[in-house]
MINUKOL-47167 format. One record per residue: residue number from 0; x, y, z of N, C-alpha, C in turn; residue in three letters. Coordinates in steps of 0.2 Angstrom, whole numbers, plus 5000, padded with zeros to 4 digits. Example, Ala and Ser with C-alpha at 12.3 -4.5 7.8 and 13.67 -1.06 7.14 Angstrom:
% MINUKOL-47167
NODE     i    npx    npy    npz   capx   capy   capz    cpx    cpy    cpz    aa
NODE     0   5066   4972   5039   5062   4978   5039   5066   4984   5039   ala
NODE     1   5064   4989   5035   5068   4995   5036   5064   5000   5039   ser
***
This chain:
% MINUKOL-47167
NODE     i    npx    npy    npz   capx   capy   capz    cpx    cpy    cpz    aa
NODE     0   5004   4994   5000   5000   5000   5000   5004   5006   5000   met
NODE     1   5003   5011   4995   5007   5017   4995   5004   5023   4998   ala
NODE     2   4998   5023   4998   4995   5029   5002   4987   5027   5003   ala
NODE     3   4984   5030   5008   4977   5029   5009   4974   5036   5012   his
NODE     4   4968   5037   5011   4964   5042   5013   4957   5040   5015   thr
NODE     5   4953   5044   5017   4946   5042   5019   4942   5040   5013   glu
NODE     6   4944   5041   5007   4941   5040   5001   4944   5034   4996   ser
NODE     7   4950   5033   4997   4953   5028   4992   4960   5026   4996   phe
NODE     8   4962   5020   4993   4968   5017   4995   4972   5016   4988   val
NODE     9   4979   5018   4988   4983   5018   4982   4988   5012   4984   ile
NODE    10   4988   5007   4979   4993   5002   4979   4998   5002   4974   his
NODE    11   5004   5001   4975   5009   5001   4970   5014   4995   4971   ser
NODE    12   5018   4993   4966   5022   4987   4966   5027   4988   4971   ala
NODE    13   5030   4994   4972   5036   4995   4977   5034   4998   4983   asn
NODE    14   5027   5000   4984   5025   5003   4990   5026   5011   4990   gly
NODE    15   5028   5013   4984   5029   5021   4984   5024   5024   4978   ser
NODE    16   5024   5030   4979   5019   5034   4974   5023   5040   4972   phe
NODE    17   5024   5041   4965   5028   5046   4963   5025   5053   4965   pro
NODE    18   5018   5054   4965   5016   5061   4967   5017   5063   4974   gly
NODE    19   5019   5058   4978   5020   5060   4985   5014   5062   4989   gly
NODE    20   5015   5065   4995   5010   5066   5000   5005   5072   4997   glu
NODE    21   5009   5077   4994   5005   5083   4991   5000   5081   4986   gly
NODE    22   5002   5076   4982   4998   5074   4976   4992   5070   4979   phe
NODE    23   4993   5066   4984   4987   5062   4987   4982   5067   4991   val
NODE    24   4985   5072   4994   4981   5077   4998   4976   5081   4992   glu
NODE    25   4979   5083   4987   4976   5086   4982   4970   5082   4979   ala
NODE    26   4972   5075   4978   4967   5071   4975   4961   5070   4980   leu
NODE    27   4963   5069   4986   4958   5068   4991   4953   5074   4991   glu
NODE    28   4956   5080   4990   4952   5086   4990   4947   5086   4984   glu
NODE    29   4949   5084   4979   4945   5084   4973   4940   5079   4973   arg
NODE    30   4941   5073   4976   4936   5068   4978   4931   5071   4982   val
NODE    31   4933   5075   4987   4928   5078   4992   4924   5083   4989   gly
NODE    32   4927   5086   4984   4922   5091   4980   4917   5088   4976   gln
NODE    33   4919   5082   4973   4914   5078   4969   4908   5076   4974   leu
NODE    34   4910   5073   4980   4905   5070   4984   4901   5076   4987   gln
NODE    35   4904   5081   4989   4900   5087   4991   4896   5090   4986   met
NODE    36   4898   5091   4980   4894   5094   4975   4887   5090   4974   ser
NODE    37   4887   5084   4975   4881   5080   4974   4878   5077   4981   leu
NODE    38   4881   5078   4986   4879   5077   4993   4878   5069   4994   gly
NODE    39   4883   5065   4991   4883   5058   4992   4890   5056   4994   val
NODE    40   4890   5052   5000   4896   5050   5003   4896   5042   5004   tyr
NODE    41   4899   5039   4999   4900   5031   5001   4904   5029   5007   pro
NODE    42   4902   5024   5010   4906   5021   5016   4912   5018   5014   glu
NODE    43   4912   5015   5008   4918   5011   5006   4924   5016   5003   ser
NODE    44   4930   5013   5002   4935   5017   4999   4937   5013   4993   arg
NODE    45   4939   5017   4988   4941   5014   4981   4948   5011   4982   ala
NODE    46   4949   5006   4979   4956   5003   4978   4959   5005   4971   asp
NODE    47   4964   5008   4971   4968   5011   4965   4975   5008   4965   ile
NODE    48   4976   5004   4959   4982   5000   4958   4986   5004   4953   tyr
NODE    49   4992   5006   4954   4997   5009   4950   5000   5003   4946   ile
NODE    50   5000   5003   4939   5003   4998   4935   5010   5001   4933   val
NODE    51   5015   4998   4935   5022   5001   4934   5024   5001   4927   pro
NODE    52   5022   4997   4922   5025   4997   4915   5020   4996   4910   asp
NODE    53   5021   4997   4904   5017   4996   4898   5015   4989   4897   arg
NODE    54   5020   4984   4898   5018   4977   4897   5013   4975   4902   ala
NODE    55   5014   4977   4908   5009   4974   4913   5002   4977   4912   ser
NODE    56   5002   4983   4910   4995   4986   4909   4992   4983   4903   tyr
NODE    57   4995   4982   4898   4992   4978   4892   4990   4971   4894   gln
NODE    58   4994   4968   4898   4991   4961   4901   4985   4962   4904   leu
NODE    59   4984   4967   4909   4978   4968   4912   4972   4970   4908   leu
NODE    60   4974   4974   4903   4968   4977   4899   4966   4972   4893   ala
NODE    61   4970   4967   4892   4969   4962   4886   4962   4959   4888   arg
NODE    62   4958   4959   4882   4951   4955   4883   4946   4959   4886   gly
NODE    63   4947   4966   4888   4942   4970   4891   4939   4975   4886   arg
NODE    64   4941   4974   4879   4938   4978   4874   4943   4983   4872   gly
NODE    65   4942   4986   4866   4947   4990   4863   4948   4997   4866   ala
NODE    66   4943   4999   4869   4943   5006   4872   4947   5006   4878   ile
NODE    67   4947   5000   4882   4951   4999   4888   4959   4998   4886   val
NODE    68   4960   4994   4880   4967   4992   4878   4970   4998   4876   glu
NODE    69   4967   5003   4873   4970   5010   4871   4970   5015   4876   phe
NODE    70   4968   5013   4882   4967   5018   4888   4973   5019   4892   ser
NODE    71   4973   5024   4896   4978   5025   4901   4976   5023   4908   glu
NODE    72   4970   5022   4909   4967   5019   4915   4960   5016   4914   ala
NODE    73   4958   5012   4919   4951   5009   4918   4949   5007   4925   phe
NODE    74   4942   5007   4925   4939   5004   4931   4936   4997   4930   tyr
NODE    75   4937   4992   4934   4935   4985   4933   4929   4984   4937   ser
NODE    76   4922   4984   4935   4917   4983   4939   4917   4977   4942   pro
NODE    77   4919   4971   4939   4919   4965   4942   4924   4964   4948   gln
NODE    78   4930   4968   4948   4934   4968   4953   4933   4973   4958   glu
NODE    79   4929   4978   4956   4929   4985   4960   4935   4988   4961   arg
NODE    80   4940   4988   4956   4946   4991   4956   4948   4996   4951   arg
NODE    81   4952   5000   4952   4954   5005   4947   4961   5004   4946   ile
NODE    82   4963   5003   4939   4970   5002   4937   4972   5008   4933   tyr
NODE    83   4978   5011   4935   4981   5017   4932   4988   5015   4930   val
NODE    84   4990   5018   4924   4997   5017   4922   5001   5022   4927   arg
NODE    85   5007   5020   4928   5011   5024   4932   5012   5031   4929   ser
NODE    86   5014   5036   4933   5014   5043   4931   5019   5045   4925   ala
NODE    87   5024   5041   4925   5029   5042   4919   5026   5040   4913   asp
NODE    88   5021   5036   4913   5017   5034   4906   5012   5039   4904   gln
NODE    89   5010   5043   4908   5004   5048   4907   5007   5055   4906   val
NODE    90   5006   5058   4900   5010   5064   4899   5007   5070   4903   pro
NODE    91   5000   5070   4905   4998   5076   4908   4991   5074   4912   glu
NODE    92   4989   5079   4916   4983   5078   4920   4982   5071   4923   asn
NODE    93   4987   5069   4927   4987   5063   4930   4982   5062   4936   tyr
NODE    94   4981   5068   4939   4976   5068   4945   4969   5067   4942   gly
NODE    95   4968   5071   4936   4962   5071   4933   4960   5064   4930   gly
NODE    96   4965   5060   4928   4964   5053   4925   4962   5049   4931   leu
NODE    97   4965   5049   4936   4963   5045   4942   4956   5047   4944   ile
NODE    98   4955   5053   4945   4948   5056   4947   4943   5053   4942   leu
NODE    99   4944   5053   4936   4939   5051   4931   4937   5043   4932   his
NODE   100   4942   5039   4934   4941   5032   4935   4938   5032   4942   glu
NODE   101   4940   5036   4947   4936   5036   4953   4929   5037   4953   tyr
NODE   102   4927   5042   4948   4920   5044   4947   4916   5037   4945   thr
NODE   103   4919   5033   4940   4916   5027   4938   4915   5023   4944   his
NODE   104   4920   5022   4948   4919   5018   4954   4913   5021   4959   trp
NODE   105   4914   5027   4960   4909   5030   4964   4902   5029   4962   trp
NODE   106   4900   5030   4956   4894   5029   4953   4892   5022   4954   leu
NODE   107   4896   5017   4953   4895   5010   4953   4893   5008   4960   asp
NODE   108   4896   5012   4965   4894   5011   4972   4887   5013   4974   glu
NODE   109   4885   5018   4970   4878   5021   4972   4872   5019   4968   leu
NODE   110   4874   5017   4961   4868   5016   4957   4868   5009   4953   leu
NODE   111   4862   5007   4952   4861   5001   4948   4858   5003   4941   val
NODE   112   4862   5000   4936   4859   5002   4929   4860   5009   4926   gly
NODE   113   4865   5012   4929   4867   5019   4927   4869   5019   4920   ala
NODE   114   4867   5023   4915   4869   5023   4908   4876   5025   4907   pro
NODE   115   4879   5023   4902   4886   5024   4901   4888   5031   4900   leu
NODE   116   4883   5035   4897   4884   5042   4896   4884   5046   4903   trp
NODE   117   4880   5044   4908   4881   5047   4914   4888   5046   4917   leu
NODE   118   4890   5040   4917   4897   5038   4919   4902   5043   4916   his
NODE   119   4902   5043   4909   4907   5046   4906   4906   5054   4906   glu
NODE   120   4900   5056   4906   4899   5063   4907   4901   5066   4913   gly
NODE   121   4900   5063   4919   4902   5065   4926   4909   5064   4926   leu
NODE   122   4912   5059   4924   4919   5057   4924   4923   5062   4921   ala
NODE   123   4921   5064   4915   4924   5069   4911   4924   5076   4914   thr
NODE   124   4919   5078   4917   4918   5084   4920   4923   5085   4926   phe
NODE   125   4922   5080   4931   4926   5080   4937   4933   5079   4936   his
NODE   126   4935   5075   4930   4942   5074   4929   4945   5080   4925   gly
NODE   127   4941   5085   4924   4944   5091   4921   4947   5090   4914   gly
NODE   128   4943   5086   4910   4946   5084   4904   4942   5087   4898   gln
NODE   129   4939   5092   4899   4936   5096   4893   4939   5102   4891   leu
NODE   130   4944   5102   4887   4948   5108   4885   4944   5111   4879   gly
NODE   131   4947   5117   4878   4943   5122   4873   4943   5118   4866   leu
NODE   132   4949   5115   4864   4949   5111   4858   4944   5106   4857   asp
NODE   133   4942   5102   4863   4937   5097   4863   4930   5100   4862   arg
NODE   134   4930   5106   4865   4923   5110   4865   4922   5112   4858   tyr
NODE   135   4927   5115   4855   4926   5117   4848   4924   5111   4843   tyr
NODE   136   4927   5105   4845   4926   5099   4841   4919   5097   4841   tyr
NODE   137   4916   5097   4847   4909   5095   4848   4905   5100   4845   tyr
NODE   138   4906   5106   4845   4901   5111   4842   4902   5110   4834   val
NODE   139   4908   5109   4832   4908   5108   4825   4904   5102   4822   arg
NODE   140   4905   5096   4826   4902   5090   4824   4894   5091   4825   glu
NODE   141   4892   5094   4830   4885   5095   4830   4882   5100   4825   arg
NODE   142   4886   5105   4823   4884   5109   4818   4883   5106   4811   phe
NODE   143   4887   5101   4810   4887   5097   4804   4882   5091   4804   trp
NODE   144   4879   5090   4810   4873   5085   4810   4876   5079   4813   gly
NODE   145   4882   5078   4815   4885   5072   4818   4883   5071   4825   asn
NODE   146   4880   5066   4827   4878   5065   4834   4878   5058   4836   arg
NODE   147   4878   5057   4843   4878   5050   4846   4871   5049   4849   met
NODE   148   4868   5043   4847   4861   5042   4850   4863   5038   4857   asp
NODE   149   4862   5042   4862   4863   5040   4869   4859   5035   4871   leu
NODE   150   4853   5035   4868   4848   5029   4870   4850   5023   4868   phe
NODE   151   4853   5022   4861   4855   5016   4859   4862   5014   4862   lys
NODE   152   4866   5019   4863   4872   5018   4866   4872   5019   4874   leu
NODE   153   4867   5017   4877   4867   5018   4884   4871   5014   4888   ala
NODE   154   4873   5008   4885   4877   5003   4889   4883   5000   4885   phe
NODE   155   4885   5004   4879   4890   5002   4875   4893   5008   4872   ser
NODE   156   4900   5007   4871   4903   5012   4867   4902   5011   4859   tyr
NODE   157   4903   5017   4856   4903   5016   4848   4909   5011   4846   pro
NODE   158   4907   5007   4841   4912   5002   4838   4918   5005   4835   gln
NODE   159   4917   5011   4832   4923   5014   4828   4927   5018   4833   arg
NODE   160   4933   5018   4833   4938   5021   4837   4937   5029   4836   arg
NODE   161   4936   5031   4830   4936   5038   4828   4929   5041   4831   glu
NODE   162   4925   5037   4834   4918   5040   4837   4919   5041   4844   asp
NODE   163   4924   5038   4847   4925   5038   4854   4925   5045   4857   trp
NODE   164   4929   5049   4854   4929   5056   4856   4923   5060   4857   glu
NODE   165   4919   5059   4851   4912   5062   4851   4907   5059   4856   leu
NODE   166   4908   5053   4858   4904   5050   4863   4905   5053   4870   tyr
NODE   167   4912   5053   4871   4914   5057   4878   4911   5064   4878   tyr
NODE   168   4912   5067   4873   4909   5074   4873   4902   5075   4874   leu
NODE   169   4898   5071   4870   4891   5070   4870   4889   5068   4877   thr
NODE   170   4892   5064   4880   4890   5062   4887   4891   5067   4892   ser
NODE   171   4896   5071   4891   4897   5077   4895   4892   5082   4895   tyr
NODE   172   4890   5084   4889   4884   5089   4887   4878   5086   4889   phe
NODE   173   4877   5079   4889   4870   5076   4891   4870   5077   4899   ala
NODE   174   4875   5076   4902   4875   5077   4910   4873   5084   4911   val
NODE   175   4877   5088   4908   4876   5096   4909   4869   5098   4907   arg
NODE   176   4866   5095   4902   4859   5096   4900   4854   5093   4906   tyr
NODE   177   4856   5088   4908   4852   5085   4914   4852   5089   4920   met
NODE   178   4857   5092   4921   4858   5096   4927   4855   5103   4926   arg
NODE   179   4856   5106   4920   4853   5113   4919   4846   5113   4917   glu
NODE   180   4843   5108   4914   4837   5108   4911   4832   5109   4917   lys
NODE   181   4833   5105   4923   4828   5106   4928   4833   5105   4935   asp
NODE   182   4836   5110   4937   4840   5110   4943   4836   5107   4949   pro
NODE   183   4830   5108   4950   4826   5105   4956   4826   5097   4955   glu
NODE   184   4825   5095   4949   4824   5088   4948   4831   5085   4949   ala
NODE   185   4837   5088   4947   4844   5086   4948   4845   5085   4955   trp
NODE   186   4843   5090   4959   4844   5089   4966   4840   5084   4969   arg
NODE   187   4834   5083   4967   4829   5078   4969   4832   5071   4968   gly
NODE   188   4835   5070   4962   4838   5064   4960   4844   5062   4964   phe
NODE   189   4848   5066   4966   4854   5065   4970   4852   5064   4977   trp
NODE   190   4847   5068   4979   4844   5067   4986   4841   5060   4987   asn
NODE   191   4838   5057   4982   4836   5050   4982   4842   5045   4983   thr
NODE   192   4847   5046   4979   4853   5042   4979   4856   5043   4986   val
NODE   193   4856   5049   4989   4859   5050   4996   4855   5046   5001   ala
NODE   194   4849   5046   5001   4844   5043   5006   4845   5036   5005   thr
NODE   195   4846   5033   4999   4847   5026   4999   4854   5024   5001   asn
NODE   196   4858   5028   5000   4865   5026   5002   4866   5026   5009   asn
NODE   197   4863   5030   5013   4863   5030   5020   4859   5024   5023   arg
NODE   198   4855   5021   5019   4852   5015   5021   4855   5009   5019   lys
NODE   199   4861   5010   5016   4865   5004   5013   4863   5001   5007   gly
NODE   200   4859   5005   5003   4856   5002   4997   4858   5006   4991   arg
NODE   201   4859   5003   4985   4860   5006   4979   4854   5008   4976   arg
NODE   202   4854   5013   4972   4848   5016   4968   4847   5014   4961   thr
NODE   203   4842   5012   4959   4841   5010   4952   4840   5016   4948   arg
NODE   204   4844   5017   4943   4844   5024   4940   4838   5026   4936   phe
NODE   205   4835   5021   4933   4829   5022   4929   4823   5024   4933   ser
NODE   206   4822   5021   4939   4817   5023   4943   4818   5030   4946   glu
NODE   207   4824   5031   4949   4825   5038   4952   4825   5043   4947   ala
NODE   208   4827   5042   4940   4826   5047   4935   4819   5048   4933   phe
NODE   209   4815   5043   4933   4808   5044   4931   4804   5048   4936   ala
NODE   210   4806   5046   4943   4802   5050   4948   4804   5057   4949   arg
NODE   211   4811   5058   4948   4813   5065   4948   4811   5070   4942   ser
NODE   212   4812   5067   4936   4811   5071   4930   4804   5070   4927   tyr
NODE   213   4800   5065   4930   4794   5064   4927   4794   5062   4920   asp
NODE   214   4799   5059   4918   4800   5057   4911   4804   5050   4910   ser
NODE   215   4806   5048   4904   4810   5042   4903   4816   5044   4899   asn
NODE   216   4820   5039   4898   4827   5040   4895   4826   5041   4888   leu
NODE   217   4821   5038   4885   4820   5039   4877   4818   5046   4876   his
NODE   218   4813   5049   4880   4811   5056   4879   4817   5061   4880   thr
NODE   219   4821   5059   4886   4826   5063   4887   4831   5064   4882   phe
NODE   220   4833   5058   4879   4837   5058   4873   4835   5062   4867   asn
NODE   221   4829   5062   4866   4826   5066   4860   4826   5073   4862   leu
NODE   222   4824   5075   4868   4825   5082   4870   4832   5085   4870   asp
NODE   223   4837   5081   4872   4844   5083   4872   4846   5083   4865   phe
NODE   224   4844   5079   4861   4847   5080   4854   4844   5086   4851   ala
NODE   225   4838   5088   4852   4835   5094   4849   4839   5100   4852   glu
NODE   226   4840   5100   4859   4843   5105   4862   4850   5106   4860   ala
NODE   227   4853   5101   4859   4860   5101   4856   4861   5104   4850   ser
NODE   228   4856   5103   4845   4856   5106   4839   4855   5113   4839   lys
NODE   229   4851   5115   4843   4850   5123   4844   4856   5126   4847   arg
NODE   230   4859   5123   4852   4864   5125   4856   4870   5126   4851   gln
NODE   231   4871   5121   4846   4877   5122   4842   4876   5128   4838   ala
NODE   232   4870   5130   4835   4870   5136   4832   4871   5142   4836   trp
NODE   233   4869   5142   4842   4870   5147   4847   4878   5148   4848   ile
NODE   234   4881   5143   4849   4888   5143   4851   4892   5146   4844   tyr
NODE   235   4890   5144   4838   4893   5146   4832   4892   5153   4831   leu
NODE   236   4886   5156   4832   4884   5163   4831   4888   5167   4837   ile
NODE   237   4888   5164   4843   4891   5168   4848   4899   5168   4847   thr
NODE   238   4902   5163   4845   4909   5162   4843   4911   5167   4838   gly
NODE   239   4906   5167   4832   4908   5172   4827   4907   5179   4829   phe
NODE   240   4902   5181   4833   4901   5187   4835   4907   5189   4840   ser
NODE   241   4910   5185   4844   4915   5186   4848   4922   5188   4844   ser
NODE   242   4922   5184   4839   4928   5184   4834   4928   5191   4831   leu
NODE   243   4922   5193   4828   4921   5200   4825   4923   5205   4830   leu
NODE   244   4920   5205   4836   4921   5210   4841   4929   5210   4843   phe
NODE   245   4932   5204   4843   4939   5205   4845   4944   5208   4839   ala
NODE   246   4941   5207   4833   4945   5209   4827   4943   5217   4826   leu
NODE   247   4938   5219   4829   4935   5226   4827   4941   5231   4828   leu
NODE   248   4944   5232   4833   4950   5237   4834   4955   5236   4828   pro
NODE   249   4957   5230   4826   4961   5230   4821   4958   5232   4814   phe
NODE   250   4952   5231   4813   4948   5233   4807   4948   5240   4807   val
NODE   251   4947   5244   4812   4947   5251   4813   4954   5254   4811   val
NODE   252   4959   5251   4814   4966   5253   4813   4968   5252   4806   ile
NODE   253   4966   5247   4803   4967   5245   4796   4964   5250   4791   leu
NODE   254   4958   5252   4793   4954   5257   4789   4957   5264   4789   ala
NODE   255   4959   5266   4795   4963   5272   4796   4969   5272   4792   met
NODE   256   4973   5267   4792   4979   5267   4788   4978   5267   4781   leu
NODE   257   4973   5264   4779   4971   5264   4771   4969   5271   4770   arg
NODE   258   4965   5274   4774   4963   5281   4773   4969   5286   4772   gln
NODE   259   4974   5285   4777   4980   5289   4776   4983   5288   4770   lys
NODE   260   4984   5282   4768   4988   5281   4762   4984   5284   4756   arg
NODE   261   4977   5284   4756   4974   5287   4750   4975   5294   4750   arg
NODE   262   4975   5297   4756   4976   5305   4757   4982   5307   4754   met
NODE   263   4988   5302   4756   4994   5304   4753   4995   5303   4746   arg
NODE   264   4991   5299   4743   4991   5298   4736   4988   5303   4732   ala
NODE   265   4984   5308   4735   4980   5313   4731   4985   5318   4729   leu
NODE   266   4985   5321   4722   4989   5326   4720   4989   5332   4724   pro
NODE   267   4995   5335   4724   4995   5342   4728   4992   5347   4723   asp
NODE   268   4987   5351   4725   4984   5356   4720   4987   5363   4723   leu
NODE   269   4988   5367   4717   4990   5374   4719   4984   5378   4722   glu
NODE   270   4986   5382   4727   4981   5386   4730   4979   5391   4726   leu
NODE   271   4972   5393   4726   4970   5398   4721   4973   5405   4723   pro
NODE   272   4974   5409   4718   4977   5416   4720   4972   5420   4724   pro
NODE   273   4975   5424   4728   4971   5428   4733   4968   5433   4729   glu
NODE   274   4961   5435   4730   4958   5440   4726   4961   5447   4728   pro
NODE   275   4962   5451   4722   4964   5458   4723   4959   5462   4727   glu
NODE   276   4961   5466   4731   4957   5471   4735   4953   5476   4730   pro
NODE   277   4947   5476   4731   4943   5481   4726   4945   5488   4728   glu
NODE   278   4947   5492   4723   4948   5499   4724   4942   5503   4726   glu
NODE   279   4942   5507   4732   4936   5510   4734   4936   5517   4730   gln
NODE   280   4931   5518   4727   4930   5524   4723   4927   5530   4728   gln
NODE   281   4931   5535   4727   4929   5541   4731   4923   5544   4729   glu
NODE   282   4919   5545   4733   4912   5549   4731   4913   5556   4733   gln
NODE   283   4911   5560   4728   4911   5567   4729   4905   5569   4734   glu
NODE   284   4906   5574   4738   4901   5576   4742   4895   5579   4739   pro
***
């Protein structure tokens, strides 16, 4: 055992952990924020196993599906364990990677039959894995009509590897839509989960969702798809307007420079001669 907190236990082959005590404390704080934001605190602690090398990880991931074999970490529902490559194998956001998998474990502790998009959406959010580039990618794909049917893919990933990225992002925005569409229903859903957790029971997702939102998952998917299409247009128009606003000072400066060049290009004209003063005629008295 390399480290342990109230929320998780980290295991490693040599008993050490590259992040040190500071990393473990920061990770525990992020786990606390996840639990506090939804008001649910499992009694158990997650077991996190650090895999020391690439060959060992591939051996563990073999036969678990392509998306696991190409991953940097995964949660095994059968073993209730999280497996993560060692820090030297992960280029960035190591804490976010672990928290992503912890979120899968956390949801599995609390819910029965939770759809995959809820898992990936919450995990992507709390793992801090939605960069600006991924955001623009999602908006572009939705604008062109590319979408993931979350009802059909509720419990499976897309078969094509090139669709995985869009699935993660769609899942994130689905969870965001679930939260923002009806904040009261969102709170009610997690209050139900918290109540059952205190009684030592897991909550069946479909039942709690239907009770909180007075709807079903098929209708939710249709509503989300339509809202996503509208939102893509809004994001596109907003982004284009922001770009124009950002470029406006440069456009004004460019116009002024062009105007100055035009003024310098005009021919110099001679000034008209000054009119001769009129001779005043003396009038005789």
